Structures are given as structure tokens and as C-alpha cells.
C-alpha positions in Angstrom: 50.6 -14.6 -20.6 48.5 -14.7 -17.5 46.9 -11.5 -18.2 46.1 -12.7 -21.7 44.3 -15.6 -19.9 42.7 -13.6 -17.7 41.4 -11.2 -20.3 40.0 -14.2 -22.2 37.8 -15.2 -18.9 36.8 -11.7 -18.5 35.5 -11.7 -22.1 34.0 -15.2 -21.9 31.9 -13.8 -18.7 30.8 -10.6 -20.6 29.6 -12.6 -23.6 27.7 -15.4 -21.3 26.2 -12.5 -19.3 25.1 -10.5 -22.5 23.7 -13.9 -23.8 21.7 -14.5 -20.8 20.4 -10.8 -20.5 19.3 -11.1 -24.3 17.5 -14.4 -23.4 16.1 -12.9 -20.4 14.7 -10.0 -22.5 13.2 -12.3 -25.2 11.4 -14.9 -22.6 10.6 -12.7 -19.7 6.9 -11.4 -19.3 6.5 -8.0 -21.2 5.4 -6.3 -17.7 8.8 -7.4 -16.1 10.7 -5.9 -18.8 8.6 -2.4 -18.2 9.0 -2.7 -14.4 12.8 -2.9 -14.8 12.9 -0.3 -17.7 10.7 2.2 -15.3 12.0 0.8 -11.8 10.1 3.1 -9.6 6.4 3.8 -9.7 5.8 7.5 -9.6 3.0 10.2 -9.4 3.9 11.0 -12.9 3.7 8.0 -14.6 0.6 8.7 -16.5 2.4 9.2 -19.7 3.9 5.7 -19.9 0.4 4.6 -20.2 -2.6 4.8 -22.6 -5.3 7.1 -20.7 -9.1 8.0 -21.1 -10.3 11.4 -20.4 -12.7 12.3 -17.8 -14.5 15.2 -19.0 -15.0 18.2 -16.9 -17.7 20.2 -18.4 -19.6 22.3 -15.6 -16.8 24.3 -14.0 -17.5 25.9 -10.7 -14.7 27.8 -9.0 -13.9 27.5 -5.5 -13.9 30.7 -3.5 -10.6 31.9 -2.0 -9.5 33.6 1.0 -7.4 36.9 0.4 -5.0 35.9 3.0 -4.5 32.2 2.9 -3.4 30.5 6.2 0.4 29.2 6.3 1.3 25.8 7.6 3.1 26.4 11.0 6.5 25.8 10.9 7.0 22.9 13.2 4.2 21.0 11.2 5.8 21.9 7.9 9.0 20.4 9.1 7.5 17.1 9.7 5.4 17.3 6.7 8.6 17.9 4.4 10.0 14.7 5.5 7.4 12.9 3.1 8.0 15.2 0.1 4.7 16.8 -0.6 3.9 18.5 -3.8 0.5 19.9 -2.7 -1.4 20.6 0.5 -4.8 22.1 0.4 -7.3 22.9 3.0 -11.1 23.8 1.8 -13.6 25.0 4.8 -17.1 26.2 4.2 -16.5 26.0 0.4 -13.5 28.0 0.6 -9.9 27.4 0.0 -8.3 28.7 3.0 -4.7 27.3 2.6 -3.0 25.9 -0.5 0.8 25.2 -1.1 2.7 23.8 -3.9 6.4 22.2 -3.9 8.3 20.7 -6.6 7.5 22.7 -9.4 3.9 21.8 -8.9 0.8 23.8 -9.1 -3.0 23.9 -9.1 -3.1 22.7 -12.7 -0.6 19.7 -12.1 -1.6 16.2 -12.8 -0.5 13.7 -10.0 -1.5 9.9 -9.8 -3.9 9.1 -7.0 -3.0 5.6 -6.8 -5.2 3.8 -4.4 -7.1 6.7 -3.7 -8.7 6.0 -6.8 -10.5 3.1 -5.1 -12.5 5.6 -3.1 -13.6 7.1 -6.3 -14.6 3.7 -7.7 -16.7 3.1 -4.6 -18.7 6.7 -5.2 -19.3 5.4 -8.8 -20.8 2.0 -7.8 -22.9 4.1 -5.3 -24.2 6.1 -8.2 -24.5 3.1 -10.3 -26.8 1.2 -7.5 -28.7 4.7 -7.1 -29.4 4.9 -10.7 -30.5 1.0 -11.1 -27.7 0.0 -13.0 -26.8 -2.2 -10.2 -30.1 -3.7 -8.3 -28.3 -4.5 -4.8 -24.9 -4.5 -3.3 -25.6 -7.9 -2.1 -26.1 -9.2 -5.6 -23.6 -12.0 -6.6 -20.7 -10.4 -8.9 -21.5 -13.2 -11.0 -24.9 -11.7 -12.2 -22.7 -9.2 -14.5 -19.4 -11.4 -14.9 -19.9 -14.7 -15.8 -16.4 -15.8 -15.0 -17.7 -15.3 -11.3 -20.8 -17.5 -11.8 -19.0 -20.7 -11.1 -17.9 -22.7 -8.0 -16.9 -20.5 -5.0 -16.8 -17.5 -7.1 -20.4 -17.4 -7.2 -20.8 -16.6 -3.5 -18.7 -13.3 -3.9 -21.1 -10.1 -3.6 -20.7 -6.6 -4.7 -20.4 -5.7 -1.0 -17.6 -8.4 -0.6 -15.5 -6.4 -3.1 -16.4 -3.3 -2.0 -15.4 -4.2 1.9 -12.0 -6.1 0.6 -13.5 -9.7 2.0 -13.8 -11.3 -1.4 -11.2 -14.0 -0.2 -9.8 -14.1 -3.6 -6.3 -14.9 -4.3 -4.5 -11.7 -5.8 -1.0 -11.1 -4.5 -0.8 -7.9 -3.0 2.8 -7.3 -3.2 4.9 -4.0 -4.1 8.5 -5.3 -4.0 8.4 -8.4 -6.2 8.9 -7.9 -9.8 6.4 -11.2 -10.5 3.6 -10.0 -8.2 0.2 -9.8 -9.4 0.1 -6.2 -8.5 3.3 -5.5 -10.4 1.7 -7.4 -13.6 -1.5 -5.2 -13.0 0.5 -1.9 -13.0 2.8 -2.6 -16.2 1.0 -5.5 -18.0 -1.5 -5.1 -20.6 -4.4 -7.6 -19.7 -6.2 -6.7 -16.8 -9.2 -8.9 -17.9 -7.1 -12.1 -17.7 -5.7 -11.2 -14.7 -8.6 -10.8 -12.5 -11.1 -13.1 -14.1 -8.5 -16.0 -13.3 -8.3 -15.5 -9.7 -9.7 -17.9 -7.5 -11.3 -17.9 -3.8 -8.8 -19.4 -1.1 -11.1 -18.0 1.9 -14.6 -17.9 2.6 -15.9 -14.6 1.2 -17.8 -11.8 3.4 -15.9 -12.6 6.8 -12.1 -11.2 6.7 -11.2 -7.8 5.7 -7.8 -8.6 3.2 -6.9 -5.5 1.2 -6.5 -6.8 -2.1 -6.7 -4.4 -5.5 -8.1 -6.9 -7.4 -11.3 -6.5 -5.7 -11.6 -2.8 -7.1 -10.2 -3.7 -10.4 -13.2 -6.3 -10.7 -15.7 -3.9 -9.5 -14.5 -1.8 -12.7 -15.3 -4.4 -15.0 -18.9 -5.1 -13.3 -19.3 -1.2 -13.7 -18.8 -1.1 -17.4 -20.6 -4.4 -17.7 -23.4 -2.9 -15.8 -23.6 0.5 -17.2 -22.8 -0.2 -20.9 -19.9 2.7 -20.4 -16.5 3.0 -19.8 -15.5 3.8 -16.4 -14.0 7.3 -17.3 -17.3 8.0 -19.7 -19.4 6.9 -16.5 -17.1 9.2 -14.1 -17.3 12.2 -16.3 -21.3 12.1 -16.7 -22.3 11.3 -13.4 -19.6 12.5 -10.8 -16.6 14.7 -12.5 -18.9 17.1 -14.4 -21.6 17.2 -11.7 -19.1 18.3 -9.0 -17.9 21.2 -11.1 -14.0 19.8 -11.7 -12.0 22.3 -13.8 -9.9 20.1 -15.5 -10.5 16.8 -17.4 -9.1 14.1 -15.2 -6.9 11.3 -16.8 -7.6 7.6 -16.2 -4.7 5.5 -17.3 -5.5 2.0 -19.0 -4.0 -1.4 -19.4 -3.7 -0.8 -23.3 -5.1 1.2 -25.9 -8.9 1.3 -26.0 -8.5 -1.0 -22.7 -10.0 -1.0 -19.5 -9.4 1.5 -16.9 -6.9 0.6 -13.9 -9.6 0.9 -11.5 -7.6 0.4 -8.3 -4.8 2.9 -8.8 -4.7 5.2 -11.6 -6.9 8.2 -11.8 -4.9 11.3 -12.3 -5.9 15.2 -11.4 -5.0 17.9 -9.5 -5.5 19.1 -5.8 -8.4 21.4 -6.3 -10.3 19.1 -8.4 -9.8 16.2 -5.9 -10.9 18.2 -2.9 -14.4 18.2 -4.8 -14.5 14.4 -4.1 -13.9 15.1 -0.4 -16.4 18.1 -0.4 -19.2 15.5 -2.1 -18.5 13.2 0.7 -18.8 15.9 3.2 -22.1 17.3 2.0 -23.5 13.9 2.2 -23.6 13.2 -1.7 -24.8 16.6 -2.7 -23.4 19.2 -5.0 -24.7 22.3 -6.6 -28.4 21.5 -5.4 -28.2 17.9 -6.6 -28.0 14.6 -4.9 -25.4 12.7 -6.9 -25.0 9.9 -4.5 -27.7 8.6 -1.7 -27.0 9.6 1.9 -27.6 5.9 2.9 -25.1 4.7 0.6 -22.4 7.4 1.5 -23.2 6.5 5.2 -22.3 3.0 4.8 -19.5 3.7 2.8 -17.8 5.7 5.3 -18.5 3.8 8.3 -16.6 0.4 9.4 -17.9 -2.9 8.0 -17.6 -3.9 11.6 -19.0 -7.7 10.8 -15.7 -8.3 9.4 -12.5 -9.2 11.1 -8.9 -8.2 10.3 -5.8 -10.7 9.9 -5.6 -11.0 13.8 -9.3 -11.9 14.3 -10.2 -8.4 15.7 -13.2 -6.4 14.5 -12.8 -4.2 11.6 -13.1 -0.3 12.8 -11.3 1.1 9.9 -12.5 0.3 6.3 -15.8 0.8 5.0 -16.7 0.7 1.0 -12.8 1.4 -0.2 -13.0 4.4 2.3 -10.8 4.5 5.4 -12.0 5.8 8.9 -9.8 6.8 11.9 -11.0 8.3 15.1 -8.3 10.8 16.1 -8.0 13.2 18.7 -12.0 12.9 19.3 -12.6 13.7 15.8 -13.8 10.8 13.2 -12.0 11.5 9.8 -13.1 9.6 6.4 -10.5 9.4 3.7 -9.0 8.0 0.7 -5.3 7.2 0.6 -2.6 6.2 -1.8 0.8 4.2 -1.8 2.8 7.4 -2.2 0.7 9.3 0.3 -2.1 10.6 -1.6 -4.8 11.8 0.8 -8.2 13.2 0.9 -9.4 13.6 4.3 -13.1 14.6 5.3 -13.4 16.2 8.6 -17.3 16.8 9.3 -16.5 18.3 12.6 -14.6 21.1 10.9 -16.8 21.3 7.7 -13.2 20.8 6.0 -11.7 19.1 3.3 -7.8 18.2 3.3 -5.9 17.0 0.1 -2.2 16.2 0.3 -0.2 14.7 -2.6 3.3 13.9 -2.6 5.9 11.3 -3.3 6.4 9.3 0.0 4.2 7.8 2.5 5.4 6.6 6.0 6.1 2.7 6.0 5.4 3.0 9.9 1.8 2.4 11.0 -0.3 3.0 14.0 -2.9 0.3 13.8 -4.2 0.2 10.2 -3.1 3.9 9.2 0.5 5.0 8.0 1.6 7.3 10.8 2.1 10.3 8.2 -1.7 10.6 8.3 -1.2 12.0 11.7 1.2 14.4 10.6 -1.3 16.1 8.2 -4.3 15.9 10.4 -2.0 17.6 13.3 -1.3 20.2 10.9 -4.8 20.7 9.7 -6.5 20.9 13.0 -4.0 23.7 14.1 -4.6 25.4 11.2 -8.7 25.0 11.4 -8.7 25.9 14.8 
């Protein structure tokens, strides 16, 4: 008798759980359901999204050394801790070292995550040089009516570039209900960024918000009359000689590019972005971006302070800067360890793609940054 009672209780609990799960599925936001289905953000996520091609129509091959430099064993051991899929070094226009893991190769697509922000910065620079944008000091509201009201009208394009907009974006990666999760898995980026509010005075404090870059994406499209992918293909990706079309993930079919995160390409082509920065905006005899813009983009906006009130000595226009062992390094970075390092002292570019990034920081930089730089310095020396 007692067994029957216990069985009935178990059945009743299961029925209630099924009903609750059903109600959750019916009424929870769709982006939350998608987040639960896919669970972990990964470098191969692009097939679960709609994508727009960034055309590569003028391929220029890299030169390659016959005997590529190997990664020293003790450096390799440290690097493998973070599950790399590629590590590539270009010096003097020549690929001198190239390594792949986990069935990845020269043609494999990988999401660059927030390294995409640095690409968006270059596109803004190009748009500014070509007159699509009159000035970086212009109000964002000159292009986006939703930002021409109240305190939002005080935000400039430069404030977005330097992560000092003061907007209310929730940059949380561990919450199902954060703005960032909604941006990644949701299908309405426009509503998400247009509904933000100013909670701090713009142009004073550095605060990393992916929404800033997404607003730049909307602004770029409005200013140029082109999709971000089309603009990038015409004025950046094709001129730098990329071999493969890149894929830029969208929020929905025929939607907007995820400007803050989701440019998908391979190590060899991505190295060309670093090479463009290394060469002060020139590629194959053409000045694609002005030297002045790149100089400002890749040096700290030192008029800003960080959350501790200390001078910003680490971030420019969506590019990171670190001085390490006497070398100034300009770099792009993504949340799972997507890096483009520009090393002017060595006339070199280093690209690292992979599955993990360190959760420990030295200042404003994940400590795995120094693992890759140590390896690169040893190989370049």
C-alpha cells in the first residue's frame, strides 16, 4: 500500500514538472529557449544563425617560409592549456609559423567573437575617411533618431568607439536573461540597442559594453546605405587580399550583422587585418584607412578613467593596448581567446584562435595574452 502511495506521489510530481516545463517553454522569451538548447557559446556557432557573406574578390597569397618555425616545447605546453585551434605568425609579409589543432586548418571558419569589434572600428575609420561620417565628434543622433533625445543626444561616435557612452547595457555572460545573452540568441537587435538609456555621463568613464559596437553597426549602415558585410567586403576584405569570403552572423534572416561579436573567418585571412594595422592602413599600395585614424584607434584614450578611477592606458577605438617586456602591442581579443596581435617592433602579426581564454587578469588583460606573446617573442627572436 505504501509503495502505491509513493508511486502516486512520484507520478504527481513528474506531471507537475512536465506542466511547469511546458509553461516555461510556451511563455519564456525565445532567446532564453535557444540559449538553453545550445547551452555553450562556441567558435563553430555560425551554422545556427543566418549569415551574410563578406566578399573576398582580390586574393593575394601570403609568402611562406620553407621551414616554418616551431613553437618551443615549454611555450606549447602553456598554450595547450587553453585549447588552441590555430596559431600563426606573419613577419615581413611572410608566414613563418603556422600550427593547427582539433581538426582545424587554413580554411576552417571560426567565430572571432569580440575581435569583431576591432574590425568594426576599422570600418568606422574607413567611413569617416570617405565622408560617410563627417566627424567622430558628431552626435550619434545625427544618424539614429532614437539617439537624438534627452541624454542620449549627448553621446558621440567617439564615445561609442572608446566604450564611454554611459549606456545601460548589461554586459553579463553568465545570466540567461542578460542583455548580452538576448543579443546573441535573440532576433531583434534594433529594439535591444535603441531602448537603452544613459545612466552615466558620456565621455568620462571607460566601461566595456558590447551594445556600443552594435550601435556603431546600425550607424554605419545608416550612414553608408550599405549592409555592414557589403561595406566591409568592398572597402576592407577585398582590398586586403583575403582568400575566402567571411561570414557575418545576423540577428535574423535579412537582418543586421552582429557587430559586437560574430565575424567568422580563418587565421590566414584574419592576419591580414593585423597586417593592415601594422602597415598604417596601407595594403598593396593603397591607403585604405588614414594613418591619423589608426594612430588614435590603437593608442589609449587617456582622458578616460576606468572603474577604479585610474587613467585608461589600455583601450583605444575598440583596440586593446599593452606594453609588455618593453614592446607596445596593439591587439584585438575575443571571449574564447581570439587574438590578433600587432607587433610593430618585430614587423609581425600573430593570430591565435581557440576554445578558451584565461579567467585571470593582469590589469585589464587576460593572462593568456602573455603566454602567446612570450611564445611569439621567443620565435621571432
